[in-house]
N, C-alpha and C positions, 0 to 999 in steps of 0.2 A: 871058880871064877874069882879073880882078885877084886879088891875094892876099887882099884883104878878102872878096871874093865867095866864094873857095874856103873860107875859114875859116867864113863864114856858112853855106855849104852843109854843111860838116862838122858844125857845131853843130846844124843841122836833123836830120841823121841821128842824131847822138848823143841828141837828144831822143826820137826814135822808139825807139832801143834802150833808153834809160833807162825809158821808159814801159812797154815790153814786159817788161823785167826786174822792175820794181816790181809789175806785174800778176801775174807768175808767183810772185814772192816772197810777195805777199799771199795768193794762192790756196794756196800750200803751207802757210803759217802757219795759215790758216783750216782746212785739212784736218787739220793736226796738232791743232789745238784741238778739233775735233769728234771725231776718231778716236783720240786718244791712248790711251785706256783699252782700246778694243775691237780695235785693229789688232794685227797680229803685230809682234813686236819688230823683225824685219828691215825691215819697211816703215817703222816709226817711225824707225829709225836712218837708212835711206836718205833719208827725207824731211828729217830734221835735217841730213844732209850736203848735200842739195840746197839747203836754206835758207841754210846757211853759204856755199856757193859762189855762189848768186845774189846774196846780200847783198854778198859780196866783189866780184862783177862790177858791182853797182850803185855801189859806192865807186870802183872803177876807172873807170867811165864818167863819174862825177862829177868825178874828178880830171882826166880828159882834157878834159872840157868847160871846166873852169876854166882849164886851160892854153891852150885855144883862145881863150877870152875874154881872157886876159892878152895873147896874141899880137895880138888885134884891138885892144886898147887901145894897144899899142905902135906901131901903124901911124899 
C-alpha cells in the first residue's frame, strides 16, 4: 500500500470520527437548549463540560485531517 493510499484511508476514518463527534455535539447542545431551565444543575454542568470536550475533539480531528491533506499535497 502506498503512502498516498494510507493517507487517504486515514482521512476516511477521520471523516467518520468527525461526523460522529458532530452528531454527539449537536445532540448535547439540543438537550441543553431544551432542558436548561428544568434540569438539575449537576446535569447542566456535566452537559456543558461534555460539549466543551466534544467541541475540542472536533477541532483536534479537524487539525489532524488538515495535516493529512497537507501530507497528501506534498506527495
